[in-house]
Short mmCIF file of the C-alpha atoms (twelve columns), coordinates in Angstrom:
data_MODEL
# 
_entry.id   MODEL 
# 
loop_
_atom_site.group_PDB 
_atom_site.id 
_atom_site.type_symbol 
_atom_site.label_atom_id 
_atom_site.label_alt_id 
_atom_site.label_comp_id 
_atom_site.label_asym_id 
_atom_site.label_seq_id 
_atom_site.Cartn_x 
_atom_site.Cartn_y 
_atom_site.Cartn_z 
_atom_site.pdbx_PDB_model_num 
ATOM 1   C CA . MET A 1   8.788   -9.769  -1.998  1 
ATOM 2   C CA . ASN A 2   11.314  -9.609  -4.853  1 
ATOM 3   C CA . ASN A 3   14.916  -8.530  -5.053  1 
ATOM 4   C CA . LYS A 4   14.768  -4.858  -4.976  1 
ATOM 5   C CA . ILE A 5   16.481  -1.745  -3.675  1 
ATOM 6   C CA . GLY A 6   14.892  1.314   -2.318  1 
ATOM 7   C CA . ILE A 7   13.795  3.377   0.797   1 
ATOM 8   C CA . HIS A 8   11.990  1.853   3.747   1 
ATOM 9   C CA . THR A 9   11.664  5.037   5.891   1 
ATOM 10  C CA . PHE A 10  12.963  8.546   6.324   1 
ATOM 11  C CA . ASN A 11  12.754  11.093  9.182   1 
ATOM 12  C CA . THR A 12  12.586  14.856  8.925   1 
ATOM 13  C CA . SER A 13  12.449  17.594  11.517  1 
ATOM 14  C CA . PHE A 14  11.766  21.404  11.755  1 
ATOM 15  C CA . ASP A 15  12.323  23.703  14.686  1 
ATOM 16  C CA . ILE A 16  9.336   25.574  16.016  1 
ATOM 17  C CA . SER A 17  8.611   28.234  18.860  1 
ATOM 18  C CA . GLU A 18  6.937   27.364  22.094  1 
ATOM 19  C CA . ILE A 19  3.752   29.200  21.087  1 
ATOM 20  C CA . ILE A 20  3.406   27.257  17.900  1 
ATOM 21  C CA . TYR A 21  4.166   24.080  19.872  1 
ATOM 22  C CA . ASP A 22  1.229   24.627  22.196  1 
ATOM 23  C CA . ASP A 23  -1.096  25.428  19.264  1 
ATOM 24  C CA . ILE A 24  -0.064  22.338  17.336  1 
ATOM 25  C CA . LEU A 25  -0.443  20.122  20.305  1 
ATOM 26  C CA . ARG A 26  -3.898  21.391  21.027  1 
ATOM 27  C CA . GLN A 27  -4.850  20.673  17.298  1 
ATOM 28  C CA . LEU A 28  -3.363  17.268  17.498  1 
ATOM 29  C CA . PHE A 29  -5.520  16.440  20.521  1 
ATOM 30  C CA . GLU A 30  -8.610  17.696  18.634  1 
ATOM 31  C CA . TYR A 31  -7.711  15.614  15.586  1 
ATOM 32  C CA . ALA A 32  -7.043  12.420  17.545  1 
ATOM 33  C CA . SER A 33  -10.356 12.761  19.408  1 
ATOM 34  C CA . VAL A 34  -12.454 13.376  16.333  1 
ATOM 35  C CA . ASN A 35  -10.685 10.726  14.162  1 
ATOM 36  C CA . LYS A 36  -10.103 8.276   16.938  1 
ATOM 37  C CA . CYS A 37  -6.304  8.158   16.337  1 
ATOM 38  C CA . ARG A 38  -3.763  7.345   18.949  1 
ATOM 39  C CA . LEU A 39  -1.810  10.287  20.444  1 
ATOM 40  C CA . ILE A 40  1.013   8.661   22.284  1 
ATOM 41  C CA . PRO A 41  2.875   10.478  25.015  1 
ATOM 42  C CA . ASP A 42  6.483   9.715   25.881  1 
ATOM 43  C CA . LYS A 43  8.956   11.153  28.377  1 
ATOM 44  C CA . LYS A 44  12.604  10.310  28.859  1 
ATOM 45  C CA . GLU A 45  15.374  11.667  30.765  1 
ATOM 46  C CA . LEU A 46  18.406  12.749  28.846  1 
ATOM 47  C CA . THR A 47  21.358  10.279  28.887  1 
ATOM 48  C CA . LYS A 48  24.823  11.383  30.049  1 
ATOM 49  C CA . LYS A 49  26.035  11.081  26.374  1 
ATOM 50  C CA . GLN A 50  23.280  13.465  25.267  1 
ATOM 51  C CA . ILE A 51  24.072  15.946  27.984  1 
ATOM 52  C CA . ARG A 52  27.803  15.971  27.150  1 
ATOM 53  C CA . ARG A 53  27.036  16.822  23.572  1 
ATOM 54  C CA . PHE A 54  25.893  20.160  24.755  1 
ATOM 55  C CA . LEU A 55  28.052  20.811  27.902  1 
ATOM 56  C CA . ASN A 56  31.194  19.411  29.458  1 
ATOM 57  C CA . ILE A 57  29.783  19.681  32.915  1 
ATOM 58  C CA . ALA A 58  27.164  16.983  33.438  1 
ATOM 59  C CA . ASP A 59  26.796  16.805  37.222  1 
ATOM 60  C CA . LYS A 60  24.223  18.453  39.455  1 
ATOM 61  C CA . ILE A 61  21.544  18.971  36.814  1 
ATOM 62  C CA . ASP A 62  18.055  19.854  37.989  1 
ATOM 63  C CA . ASN A 63  15.804  16.793  37.372  1 
ATOM 64  C CA . ASP A 64  12.811  18.976  36.619  1 
ATOM 65  C CA . TRP A 65  14.217  20.068  33.275  1 
ATOM 66  C CA . ASN A 66  16.464  17.065  32.339  1 
ATOM 67  C CA . TYR A 67  13.958  15.381  29.999  1 
ATOM 68  C CA . ASN A 68  12.945  14.619  26.441  1 
ATOM 69  C CA . ARG A 69  9.238   14.840  26.041  1 
ATOM 70  C CA . SER A 70  7.217   13.993  22.904  1 
ATOM 71  C CA . TRP A 71  3.750   13.417  21.580  1 
ATOM 72  C CA . THR A 72  3.311   11.022  18.616  1 
ATOM 73  C CA . LEU A 73  0.169   11.086  16.322  1 
ATOM 74  C CA . ASP A 74  0.010   7.515   15.012  1 
ATOM 75  C CA . LEU A 75  -0.986  7.615   11.367  1 
ATOM 76  C CA . ARG A 76  1.054   4.465   10.366  1 
ATOM 77  C CA . GLN A 77  -1.793  3.009   8.310   1 
ATOM 78  C CA . ARG A 78  -1.408  6.044   6.123   1 
ATOM 79  C CA . GLY A 79  2.454   5.792   6.185   1 
ATOM 80  C CA . LEU A 80  3.098   8.757   8.535   1 
ATOM 81  C CA . ASN A 81  3.798   9.402   12.151  1 
ATOM 82  C CA . ILE A 82  3.884   13.040  13.371  1 
ATOM 83  C CA . VAL A 83  6.054   13.656  16.411  1 
ATOM 84  C CA . LEU A 84  5.910   16.796  18.474  1 
ATOM 85  C CA . GLN A 85  9.011   16.987  20.512  1 
ATOM 86  C CA . GLU A 86  10.153  19.146  23.541  1 
ATOM 87  C CA . MET A 87  13.676  18.652  24.832  1 
ATOM 88  C CA . ALA A 88  15.479  20.486  27.542  1 
ATOM 89  C CA . ILE A 89  19.140  21.102  26.377  1 
ATOM 90  C CA . PHE A 90  22.100  23.252  27.381  1 
ATOM 91  C CA . ASP A 91  23.642  26.399  25.940  1 
ATOM 92  C CA . LYS A 92  26.351  25.185  23.519  1 
ATOM 93  C CA . GLU A 93  28.355  28.348  24.179  1 
ATOM 94  C CA . HIS A 94  28.366  27.978  27.913  1 
ATOM 95  C CA . LYS A 95  31.942  27.919  29.226  1 
ATOM 96  C CA . ARG A 96  33.226  25.198  31.631  1 
ATOM 97  C CA . ASN A 97  32.913  26.670  35.039  1 
ATOM 98  C CA . LYS A 98  31.746  24.633  38.050  1 
ATOM 99  C CA . ASP A 99  30.841  27.853  39.998  1 
ATOM 100 C CA . ILE A 100 28.228  28.830  37.366  1 
ATOM 101 C CA . LYS A 101 25.042  27.027  36.825  1 
ATOM 102 C CA . PRO A 102 24.604  25.784  33.212  1 
ATOM 103 C CA . VAL A 103 22.310  27.975  31.067  1 
ATOM 104 C CA . LYS A 104 19.355  25.970  30.011  1 
ATOM 105 C CA . PHE A 105 16.703  26.315  27.272  1 
ATOM 106 C CA . VAL A 106 14.005  24.173  25.738  1 
ATOM 107 C CA . ASN A 107 14.113  23.095  22.063  1 
ATOM 108 C CA . TYR A 108 10.744  22.493  20.260  1 
ATOM 109 C CA . CYS A 109 10.527  20.720  16.999  1 
ATOM 110 C CA . ILE A 110 8.115   18.752  14.770  1 
ATOM 111 C CA . ARG A 111 9.258   15.492  13.119  1 
ATOM 112 C CA . TYR A 112 7.731   13.403  10.364  1 
ATOM 113 C CA . ILE A 113 8.567   9.662   10.238  1 
ATOM 114 C CA . VAL A 114 7.629   8.537   6.785   1 
ATOM 115 C CA . ASN A 115 7.070   5.247   5.058   1 
ATOM 116 C CA . PRO A 116 6.949   6.326   1.337   1 
ATOM 117 C CA . ALA A 117 5.572   2.926   0.169   1 
ATOM 118 C CA . GLN A 118 2.627   3.209   2.488   1 
ATOM 119 C CA . ILE A 119 2.186   6.915   1.740   1 
ATOM 120 C CA . MET A 120 1.504   5.990   -1.948  1 
ATOM 121 C CA . GLY A 121 -0.956  3.270   -1.137  1 
ATOM 122 C CA . GLY A 122 1.453   0.260   -1.205  1 
ATOM 123 C CA . ASP A 123 2.098   -2.516  1.392   1 
ATOM 124 C CA . TYR A 124 3.411   -1.321  4.679   1 
ATOM 125 C CA . TYR A 125 6.044   -4.006  4.678   1 
ATOM 126 C CA . ASN A 126 7.453   -3.194  1.243   1 
ATOM 127 C CA . ILE A 127 10.137  -0.641  0.359   1 
ATOM 128 C CA . TYR A 128 9.668   2.355   -2.070  1 
ATOM 129 C CA . THR A 129 11.518  1.856   -5.301  1 
ATOM 130 C CA . GLU A 130 10.186  4.708   -7.409  1 
ATOM 131 C CA . ASN A 131 11.581  8.091   -8.116  1 
ATOM 132 C CA . HIS A 132 8.382   10.049  -7.911  1 
ATOM 133 C CA . PHE A 133 9.175   11.752  -4.617  1 
ATOM 134 C CA . ILE A 134 7.374   14.945  -5.569  1 
ATOM 135 C CA . ASP A 135 4.237   12.895  -5.397  1 
ATOM 136 C CA . VAL A 136 5.316   11.548  -2.033  1 
ATOM 137 C CA . CYS A 137 5.944   15.006  -0.613  1 
ATOM 138 C CA . ASN A 138 2.692   16.400  -2.026  1 
ATOM 139 C CA . ARG A 139 0.837   13.478  -0.440  1 
ATOM 140 C CA . ILE A 140 2.438   14.178  2.923   1 
ATOM 141 C CA . ASP A 141 1.570   17.866  2.662   1 
ATOM 142 C CA . GLU A 142 -2.073  16.906  1.997   1 
ATOM 143 C CA . ILE A 143 -2.177  14.568  5.135   1 
ATOM 144 C CA . THR A 144 -0.494  17.160  7.371   1 
ATOM 145 C CA . ALA A 145 -2.735  19.985  6.157   1 
ATOM 146 C CA . SER A 146 -5.812  17.845  7.042   1 
ATOM 147 C CA . VAL A 147 -4.366  17.358  10.555  1 
ATOM 148 C CA . CYS A 148 -3.163  20.912  11.354  1 
ATOM 149 C CA . GLU A 149 -2.639  23.988  9.197   1 
ATOM 150 C CA . LEU A 150 0.403   24.891  11.328  1 
ATOM 151 C CA . LEU A 151 2.448   21.911  10.430  1 
ATOM 152 C CA . PRO A 152 5.450   22.727  7.991   1 
ATOM 153 C CA . SER A 153 5.471   21.656  4.353   1 
ATOM 154 C CA . MET A 154 7.864   18.928  3.168   1 
ATOM 155 C CA . HIS A 155 9.522   21.626  1.057   1 
ATOM 156 C CA . ASP A 156 10.650  23.462  4.079   1 
ATOM 157 C CA . ILE A 157 11.661  20.648  6.395   1 
ATOM 158 C CA . TYR A 158 15.091  19.082  7.065   1 
ATOM 159 C CA . LEU A 159 15.985  15.488  6.329   1 
ATOM 160 C CA . ARG A 160 17.436  13.828  9.441   1 
ATOM 161 C CA . ARG A 161 17.663  10.161  8.692   1 
ATOM 162 C CA . ILE A 162 17.092  7.819   5.726   1 
ATOM 163 C CA . ASP A 163 16.913  4.068   5.750   1 
ATOM 164 C CA . PHE A 164 17.898  2.447   2.389   1 
ATOM 165 C CA . CYS A 165 16.904  -1.257  2.004   1 
ATOM 166 C CA . ARG A 166 17.697  -4.272  -0.186  1 
ATOM 167 C CA . ASP A 167 15.746  -7.461  0.036   1 
ATOM 168 C CA . ILE A 168 17.650  -10.562 -1.199  1 
ATOM 169 C CA . THR A 169 15.708  -13.700 -1.976  1 
ATOM 170 C CA . LEU A 170 17.666  -16.848 -1.217  1 
ATOM 171 C CA . ASP A 171 17.029  -20.477 -1.825  1 
ATOM 172 C CA . SER A 172 16.666  -21.735 1.689   1 
ATOM 173 C CA . GLN A 173 16.788  -20.677 5.417   1 
ATOM 174 C CA . LYS A 174 19.985  -22.501 5.704   1 
ATOM 175 C CA . HIS A 175 21.649  -20.057 3.220   1 
ATOM 176 C CA . ILE A 176 20.531  -17.042 5.298   1 
ATOM 177 C CA . ASP A 177 21.884  -18.551 8.464   1 
ATOM 178 C CA . THR A 178 25.192  -19.228 6.699   1 
ATOM 179 C CA . TYR A 179 25.505  -15.641 5.366   1 
ATOM 180 C CA . ILE A 180 24.915  -14.240 8.875   1 
ATOM 181 C CA . GLU A 181 27.542  -16.603 10.327  1 
ATOM 182 C CA . ILE A 182 30.058  -15.631 7.707   1 
ATOM 183 C CA . LEU A 183 29.431  -11.925 7.988   1 
ATOM 184 C CA . GLN A 184 29.721  -11.907 11.724  1 
ATOM 185 C CA . LYS A 185 33.358  -12.913 11.303  1 
ATOM 186 C CA . TYR A 186 34.140  -9.445  10.132  1 
ATOM 187 C CA . GLN A 187 34.183  -7.902  13.543  1 
ATOM 188 C CA . LYS A 188 35.495  -4.333  14.043  1 
ATOM 189 C CA . HIS A 189 36.543  -4.049  10.417  1 
ATOM 190 C CA . LYS A 190 37.316  -0.783  8.577   1 
ATOM 191 C CA . ARG A 191 36.475  1.336   11.589  1 
ATOM 192 C CA . PHE A 192 32.999  -0.065  11.907  1 
ATOM 193 C CA . ARG A 193 31.820  -1.330  15.311  1 
ATOM 194 C CA . LEU A 194 29.783  -4.493  15.633  1 
ATOM 195 C CA . LEU A 195 26.839  -3.729  17.873  1 
ATOM 196 C CA . TRP A 196 24.676  -6.042  19.703  1 
ATOM 197 C CA . LEU A 197 21.259  -4.655  20.791  1 
ATOM 198 C CA . PRO A 198 19.876  -6.665  23.739  1 
ATOM 199 C CA . ALA A 199 16.320  -6.033  24.948  1 
ATOM 200 C CA . GLY A 200 15.907  -2.786  26.707  1 
ATOM 201 C CA . ASN A 201 18.722  -0.895  25.116  1 
ATOM 202 C CA . ASN A 202 17.096  -0.088  21.816  1 
ATOM 203 C CA . ARG A 203 13.430  0.269   20.748  1 
ATOM 204 C CA . ARG A 204 14.158  -1.826  17.741  1 
ATOM 205 C CA . VAL A 205 15.557  -5.070  19.216  1 
ATOM 206 C CA . LEU A 206 17.217  -7.169  16.519  1 
ATOM 207 C CA . PRO A 207 16.493  -10.946 17.075  1 
ATOM 208 C CA . MET A 208 18.808  -13.818 16.267  1 
ATOM 209 C CA . GLY A 209 19.872  -14.123 12.749  1 
ATOM 210 C CA . SER A 210 21.011  -10.504 12.521  1 
ATOM 211 C CA . MET A 211 23.988  -8.117  12.877  1 
ATOM 212 C CA . THR A 212 24.566  -4.372  13.158  1 
ATOM 213 C CA . LEU A 213 27.621  -2.454  12.209  1 
ATOM 214 C CA . GLN A 214 28.162  1.269   12.981  1 
ATOM 215 C CA . ARG A 215 30.632  3.922   11.837  1 
ATOM 216 C CA . GLY A 216 29.822  7.508   12.854  1 
ATOM 217 C CA . ALA A 217 26.572  8.570   11.186  1 
ATOM 218 C CA . THR A 218 26.185  5.353   9.224   1 
ATOM 219 C CA . MET A 219 24.685  2.029   10.454  1 
ATOM 220 C CA . LEU A 220 24.316  -1.160  8.506   1 
ATOM 221 C CA . TYR A 221 21.789  -3.776  9.566   1 
ATOM 222 C CA . ILE A 222 21.754  -7.296  8.046   1 
ATOM 223 C CA . TYR A 223 19.066  -9.650  9.219   1 
ATOM 224 C CA . ASP A 224 16.671  -12.464 8.519   1 
ATOM 225 C CA . LYS A 225 13.435  -10.840 7.556   1 
ATOM 226 C CA . PHE A 226 11.370  -13.828 8.724   1 
ATOM 227 C CA . TYR A 227 12.893  -13.951 12.140  1 
ATOM 228 C CA . GLU A 228 12.398  -10.182 12.459  1 
ATOM 229 C CA . MET A 229 8.712   -10.320 11.565  1 
ATOM 230 C CA . TRP A 230 8.043   -13.534 13.604  1 
ATOM 231 C CA . SER A 231 9.522   -11.858 16.717  1 
ATOM 232 C CA . LYS A 232 6.834   -9.138  16.241  1 
ATOM 233 C CA . ARG A 233 4.153   -11.466 14.900  1 
ATOM 234 C CA . SER A 234 1.470   -9.634  16.859  1 
ATOM 235 C CA . HIS A 235 1.883   -6.666  14.560  1 
ATOM 236 C CA . TYR A 236 1.971   -8.617  11.203  1 
ATOM 237 C CA . PRO A 237 -0.639  -10.678 9.372   1 
ATOM 238 C CA . ALA A 238 0.392   -14.338 9.152   1 
ATOM 239 C CA . GLU A 239 0.361   -14.210 5.386   1 
ATOM 240 C CA . ASP A 240 2.989   -11.428 5.340   1 
ATOM 241 C CA . ILE A 241 5.208   -13.361 7.777   1 
ATOM 242 C CA . PHE A 242 5.265   -16.453 5.705   1 
ATOM 243 C CA . LYS A 243 5.952   -14.371 2.569   1 
ATOM 244 C CA . SER A 244 9.116   -13.185 4.149   1 
ATOM 245 C CA . GLU A 245 10.640  -16.656 4.397   1 
ATOM 246 C CA . GLY A 246 13.962  -16.812 2.527   1 
ATOM 247 C CA . ILE A 247 14.469  -13.015 2.635   1 
ATOM 248 C CA . LEU A 248 17.789  -11.565 3.757   1 
ATOM 249 C CA . ARG A 249 17.301  -7.904  4.299   1 
ATOM 250 C CA . LEU A 250 20.192  -5.235  4.179   1 
ATOM 251 C CA . GLU A 251 19.342  -1.914  5.650   1 
ATOM 252 C CA . LEU A 252 21.749  1.055   5.523   1 
ATOM 253 C CA . ARG A 253 20.818  3.968   7.775   1 
ATOM 254 C CA . ILE A 254 22.480  7.308   7.449   1 
ATOM 255 C CA . TYR A 255 21.957  10.255  9.794   1 
ATOM 256 C CA . ASN A 256 22.473  14.059  9.929   1 
ATOM 257 C CA . ASP A 257 26.115  14.481  9.372   1 
ATOM 258 C CA . LYS A 258 26.320  11.979  6.487   1 
ATOM 259 C CA . ILE A 259 23.283  13.462  4.962   1 
ATOM 260 C CA . TYR A 260 24.649  16.968  5.161   1 
ATOM 261 C CA . TYR A 261 28.048  15.836  3.633   1 
ATOM 262 C CA . GLU A 262 26.359  14.019  0.779   1 
ATOM 263 C CA . LYS A 263 24.068  17.007  -0.022  1 
ATOM 264 C CA . LYS A 264 27.058  19.348  -0.035  1 
ATOM 265 C CA . LYS A 265 29.232  17.060  -2.012  1 
ATOM 266 C CA . ARG A 266 26.586  16.534  -4.765  1 
ATOM 267 C CA . GLY A 267 25.224  20.073  -4.797  1 
ATOM 268 C CA . LEU A 268 21.740  19.108  -3.505  1 
ATOM 269 C CA . GLU A 269 19.889  22.032  -2.061  1 
ATOM 270 C CA . ASN A 270 16.967  20.585  -0.207  1 
ATOM 271 C CA . THR A 271 15.205  17.382  1.003   1 
ATOM 272 C CA . LEU A 272 13.432  16.837  -2.259  1 
ATOM 273 C CA . ASP A 273 16.500  17.037  -4.345  1 
ATOM 274 C CA . PHE A 274 18.183  14.436  -2.058  1 
ATOM 275 C CA . LEU A 275 15.209  12.154  -2.168  1 
ATOM 276 C CA . ASN A 276 15.144  12.304  -5.971  1 
ATOM 277 C CA . GLU A 277 18.708  11.212  -6.102  1 
ATOM 278 C CA . SER A 278 18.172  8.521   -3.405  1 
ATOM 279 C CA . MET A 279 17.937  5.508   -5.744  1 
ATOM 280 C CA . LYS A 280 21.418  6.226   -7.149  1 
ATOM 281 C CA . LEU A 281 22.731  6.878   -3.660  1 
ATOM 282 C CA . ALA A 282 21.366  3.571   -2.421  1 
ATOM 283 C CA . ARG A 283 23.155  1.624   -5.015  1 
ATOM 284 C CA . HIS A 284 26.323  3.539   -4.397  1 
ATOM 285 C CA . PHE A 285 26.221  3.265   -0.581  1 
ATOM 286 C CA . PHE A 286 25.417  -0.453  -0.528  1 
ATOM 287 C CA . GLY A 287 28.154  -1.311  -3.037  1 
ATOM 288 C CA . TYR A 288 30.681  0.812   -1.353  1 
ATOM 289 C CA . TYR A 289 30.194  -0.329  2.262   1 
ATOM 290 C CA . LEU A 290 29.794  -4.023  1.315   1 
ATOM 291 C CA . LYS A 291 32.956  -3.905  -0.634  1 
ATOM 292 C CA . ILE A 292 35.147  -2.253  2.107   1 
ATOM 293 C CA . LEU A 293 33.483  -4.393  4.840   1 
ATOM 294 C CA . PHE A 294 33.233  -7.916  3.331   1 
ATOM 295 C CA . CYS A 295 35.802  -7.959  0.447   1 
ATOM 296 C CA . GLU A 296 34.855  -8.669  -3.078  1 
ATOM 297 C CA . GLY A 297 35.403  -12.395 -3.524  1 
ATOM 298 C CA . ASP A 298 32.708  -15.159 -3.369  1 
ATOM 299 C CA . TYR A 299 32.355  -17.493 -0.387  1 
ATOM 300 C CA . TYR A 300 33.705  -21.069 -0.797  1 
ATOM 301 C CA . SER A 301 34.190  -24.013 1.567   1 
ATOM 302 C CA . TYR A 302 37.681  -24.226 3.018   1 
ATOM 303 C CA . ASP A 303 38.715  -27.191 0.822   1 
ATOM 304 C CA . ARG A 304 37.303  -25.571 -2.299  1 
ATOM 305 C CA . ALA A 305 39.087  -22.252 -1.710  1 
ATOM 306 C CA . ASN A 306 42.331  -24.098 -1.200  1 
ATOM 307 C CA . GLU A 307 41.825  -25.951 -4.459  1 
ATOM 308 C CA . ILE A 308 41.273  -22.726 -6.378  1 
ATOM 309 C CA . ILE A 309 44.454  -21.347 -4.936  1 
ATOM 310 C CA . GLU A 310 46.330  -24.480 -5.821  1 
ATOM 311 C CA . ASN A 311 45.154  -24.261 -9.492  1 
ATOM 312 C CA . SER A 312 46.049  -20.576 -9.717  1 
ATOM 313 C CA . ARG A 313 49.074  -19.279 -11.611 1 
ATOM 314 C CA . HIS A 314 50.678  -17.797 -8.487  1 
ATOM 315 C CA . THR A 315 54.118  -19.064 -7.287  1 
ATOM 316 C CA . GLU A 316 54.355  -21.742 -4.690  1 
ATOM 317 C CA . LYS A 317 55.472  -19.163 -2.124  1 
ATOM 318 C CA . THR A 318 52.405  -16.947 -2.805  1 
ATOM 319 C CA . LYS A 319 50.114  -19.992 -2.707  1 
ATOM 320 C CA . ALA A 320 51.498  -20.969 0.704   1 
ATOM 321 C CA . LYS A 321 50.899  -17.400 2.050   1 
ATOM 322 C CA . LEU A 322 47.370  -17.401 0.719   1 
ATOM 323 C CA . LYS A 323 46.614  -20.774 2.206   1 
ATOM 324 C CA . THR A 324 48.042  -19.735 5.516   1 
ATOM 325 C CA . LEU A 325 45.797  -16.709 5.577   1 
ATOM 326 C CA . LEU A 326 42.715  -18.883 4.983   1 
ATOM 327 C CA . GLU A 327 43.855  -21.217 7.681   1 
ATOM 328 C CA . CYS A 328 44.390  -18.446 10.322  1 
ATOM 329 C CA . ILE A 329 41.021  -16.882 9.610   1 
ATOM 330 C CA . SER A 330 39.222  -20.249 9.761   1 
ATOM 331 C CA . ASP A 331 40.958  -21.248 12.972  1 
ATOM 332 C CA . ARG A 332 40.327  -17.891 14.767  1 
ATOM 333 C CA . HIS A 333 36.745  -17.593 13.423  1 
ATOM 334 C CA . SER A 334 37.162  -13.861 12.538  1 
ATOM 335 C CA . ILE A 335 39.148  -11.923 9.922   1 
ATOM 336 C CA . ASN A 336 40.693  -9.770  12.589  1 
ATOM 337 C CA . GLY A 337 41.830  -12.809 14.559  1 
ATOM 338 C CA . GLY A 338 43.326  -14.273 11.384  1 
ATOM 339 C CA . ILE A 339 45.180  -11.083 10.597  1 
ATOM 340 C CA . ASN A 340 46.650  -11.066 14.186  1 
ATOM 341 C CA . ALA A 341 47.673  -14.748 13.751  1 
ATOM 342 C CA . MET A 342 49.425  -13.835 10.425  1 
ATOM 343 C CA . ILE A 343 51.278  -11.037 12.236  1 
ATOM 344 C CA . GLU A 344 52.390  -13.566 14.839  1 
ATOM 345 C CA . CYS A 345 53.674  -15.741 12.109  1 
ATOM 346 C CA . GLY A 346 56.010  -12.927 10.941  1 
ATOM 347 C CA . TYR A 347 53.972  -11.327 8.144   1 
ATOM 348 C CA . LYS A 348 53.682  -7.532  7.848   1 
ATOM 349 C CA . ALA A 349 50.343  -5.633  7.570   1 
ATOM 350 C CA . TYR A 350 50.965  -4.572  3.934   1 
ATOM 351 C CA . GLN A 351 51.761  -8.305  2.949   1 
ATOM 352 C CA . ILE A 352 48.432  -9.401  4.550   1 
ATOM 353 C CA . ASN A 353 46.537  -6.670  2.729   1 
ATOM 354 C CA . TYR A 354 48.181  -7.531  -0.518  1 
ATOM 355 C CA . ALA A 355 47.262  -11.280 0.134   1 
ATOM 356 C CA . ILE A 356 43.603  -10.366 0.619   1 
ATOM 357 C CA . ASN A 357 43.776  -8.378  -2.750  1 
ATOM 358 C CA . GLN A 358 45.285  -11.450 -4.411  1 
ATOM 359 C CA . LEU A 359 42.403  -13.530 -3.087  1 
ATOM 360 C CA . ASN A 360 39.892  -11.070 -4.483  1 
ATOM 361 C CA . GLU A 361 41.478  -11.343 -7.888  1 
ATOM 362 C CA . LEU A 362 40.960  -15.118 -7.746  1 
ATOM 363 C CA . ASN A 363 37.283  -14.328 -6.642  1 
ATOM 364 C CA . VAL A 364 37.919  -16.128 -3.305  1 
ATOM 365 C CA . ASN A 365 36.747  -14.435 -0.101  1 
ATOM 366 C CA . PRO A 366 39.318  -14.715 2.823   1 
ATOM 367 C CA . VAL A 367 36.385  -15.865 4.993   1 
ATOM 368 C CA . THR A 368 35.362  -19.404 4.209   1 
ATOM 369 C CA . ILE A 369 32.110  -21.360 4.704   1 
ATOM 370 C CA . SER A 370 31.956  -23.553 7.765   1 
ATOM 371 C CA . ARG A 371 32.438  -27.269 7.071   1 
ATOM 372 C CA . ARG A 372 29.435  -28.246 9.085   1 
ATOM 373 C CA . THR A 373 26.955  -26.361 6.738   1 
ATOM 374 C CA . ASN A 374 27.802  -28.689 3.775   1 
ATOM 375 C CA . ILE A 375 27.539  -25.644 1.493   1 
ATOM 376 C CA . GLU A 376 30.302  -25.380 -1.087  1 
ATOM 377 C CA . TYR A 377 29.630  -21.932 -2.457  1 
ATOM 378 C CA . LEU A 378 27.691  -18.795 -1.849  1 
ATOM 379 C CA . PRO A 379 27.940  -15.553 -4.002  1 
ATOM 380 C CA . ASN A 380 29.171  -12.406 -2.470  1 
ATOM 381 C CA . LEU A 381 26.348  -10.059 -1.541  1 
ATOM 382 C CA . LEU A 382 27.824  -7.440  -3.938  1 
ATOM 383 C CA . ARG A 383 26.558  -9.526  -6.734  1 
ATOM 384 C CA . TYR A 384 22.969  -8.972  -5.575  1 
ATOM 385 C CA . ILE A 385 23.559  -5.291  -5.214  1 
ATOM 386 C CA . ASN A 386 25.058  -4.891  -8.648  1 
ATOM 387 C CA . ALA A 387 22.363  -6.965  -10.327 1 
ATOM 388 C CA . MET A 388 19.680  -4.962  -12.160 1 
ATOM 389 C CA . ASP A 389 16.250  -4.798  -10.340 1 
# 
């Protein structure tokens, strides 16, 4: 695994009718029986949050139609999962009236979950770094045509989610742990929420050595690849697990609204156009979000950062302000806590933001490395993103 940027997976969907749904499901059963593939059923009740997306009234809903049912044809070894989904939802136009029972209808759709590296014959654990998405789409069409002739073509389907990835090879496990510790100090920064995913709340449970940030239709995962693979060691060959040692993985996941906005902004007409621009978008997204979330300066130990400030050309008053900022963030163990402490000391918000910009000009990050790590310096993750593959 080398330093590289690309796409790990992407999801697509296409609405279908009930008649086509039944025909496709029958053919999926036949295909799974003949080819000895797994056809996995799943049924969930809609959450209250999902219900409220369609209707303001969420009480007294019939249990017999409050569900989300799906069938998944598992073709992961070929890089594709085909999901046939049936979901009971509410009429979006229904007015709020407690005396009238909500209008209900069932939505049927087909979804593809694609690993483009595996589709093209690569390693399932790698990420796709090429721009030949026409070949990827054609290969998917070949697979789906062999399963069922009623399945939609990739040229007609809608892109719903895409996962951009960056693998960063570091010198030691200690450096990975230090990066995670540093990045976790940027809690609730720039309208992002720091999420913790305990077991049972999410299908993908992130183990120790990881963090998740979310803002709207954008999610950023940063985690130790070795820990992630080791926690699921029954699914991975031992050789691949040990290859992942020293890998810090960055994943940026964008959903419907963000994809729609970017397509409109860049004049991209369909899924294939968006995928062809995906490598440029990946570099842009990673650089943009890492910059606004984690500042631009490199990470230094507390003493080394103070030494750089002391040797700068700033006035003594400015130096004192910058040192106070570092001290507050170090004492409170988070950048938000440090900013609040600065406000308590009488500084204004604009003065604090200006101080952070001054630290960026000195290439010093406001968050410093913990003394107990005995590490003096770590480069900002932006340096890895901006480096040529």
